[in-house]
N, C-alpha and C positions, 0 to 999 in steps of 0.2 A: 292612261286612264283605265284601260282594261286590267292592267296589273293591280291597280288600286282596288278595283271592284272585286277581283279574284281574291286579293288579300283580305278584304273585308268579309267576303263570304266564308273564307277559310277560318277566320277568327270568330265570327259572329253567326255562323251557320247553325244548323240544328245541333251539331255535336257540341257547340259551345254552351248551349242551354240545357243539354241533357243532365249535366251535373246538378243544376238547380232543380230540375224536375224530379230527379231521383230523391234528393234530400227532402224536397217538399212533400212528395208522396209518402215517403217513409215517416216523416214527422206527423203528417196528417193521420196516417194509419195508426201509429202507436198512441197518438193523443186521443183520437175520437173512438177508436175501436177497443183499445186496451186501457184507456183511462190514465195514461202516464203523462208526466209533465212534458211540455213542449220544449225540450232541451236536446242538445246533440247526444247526450249520454243515453237518452231513451232509445235512440236508433240502434244502439249496441246491445239492447236487452236480449234479442234473440241469440247473440253470440256469447255474452258473458253473464247473462242472467241477473241475479240480485246484486252482483258486484258493482252495478252501475250506481248503487246508493252508497258506496264506500270510495276509497281513494282512486280506483281506476276510473270510475265515473267522473269524479272531480277533475282528474287529469284530462279526460276527454273534453270536458267543458272549458277548462283553462286553455287547452290547445286550440279549441275552436274560437275562443275570444281572441287569442293572440294572432291566429291566422286571419281572422276578420280585420283586426287592427292593421296588419301588414297590407292587406288588400285595399283598405280604405286609404292608407298612407300612399301606396303606389298610385292609385287613381288620382289622388289629390296632387301628388308630385308631377305626374304626367300632364294633368289638366292645367296646372299652374304654368308649366313651360309653354303650353299651347296658348293660354290666355296672354302671357307676356309677349309671345311672338305675334299674336294678333293685334295687341295694342301697339307694338312697334311697327307693324305693317300699316295700321291706320294712321298713326302719328309717329313719324321717325324720331321725334324729340324724346320719346319714351324709349330708353335703351333696354336691350335684353341683358339683364344683369341679375345676379343672385340677390342683391338688395331688393330690387323690384319684386322678385319672386317671393321673397320672405314677406314683403308687405302684402302681396296678394294672398299668401297663405294665411296671414293674420286676419285679413278682411273676411275671407271665406270662413275661417274658424269662428270669428266673432258673430257673423250672421247666422251660422249654423247653431252656435251655442244659444243665442237669443231665441232662435226659432224653437229649439228643443225645450228650453226652460219655460217658454210660453205655453207649451202643451200642444196637443193634437188639434183641438178646436180653434185655437187662435194662431199660434206661431207657424206650425207646419202647414196648416191650411192656407195661411196668407202667403207663405213663401211658395207654395205650389201654385197659387193663383198668379202671383207675380211672374214666376217662371213661365207659365203658360202664356200669359199676356205678352211678355217679352219675346217668346218664341214665335207667336203669331205675328207680332210686329216685324220681326226679322224676316219671316217667311213672306209676308206681304210686301215688305220693302224690296226684297230681292226679286220678287215676282213682277212688281210694277216698275221698279227703278233699274233693273238689270239691263244688260245689253240685249237688244232684240234678236 
């Protein structure tokens, strides 16, 4: 258990969030102080100047979209394996298989697509409320129904 906690602190400690903080601060600075668009290429304005409005800036934006896509796909893939293992743990009749994992990916993608298409006020708000409610239910169920 101690090794798991140490590994969690290693991966999700302050150094894991520094990358997001630096990018957020830089985007906020160039957007609000310099009046530039809130895109990744704007962060490179101090380095390459007005070239951010030509092909180097476009390549930076394309690269940032591709790396974000890979990050989301990795998180989805790892999460699906965990969901499949959890479903198998709760109900051994549900086997750990690639077929079940593909079905889970399709379900998650369908829910996310419906949520995004519905917009911020309706879809994303509702899915956030549902996730919060389910999380509170699981927390309270473990708290009250768990081993003493």
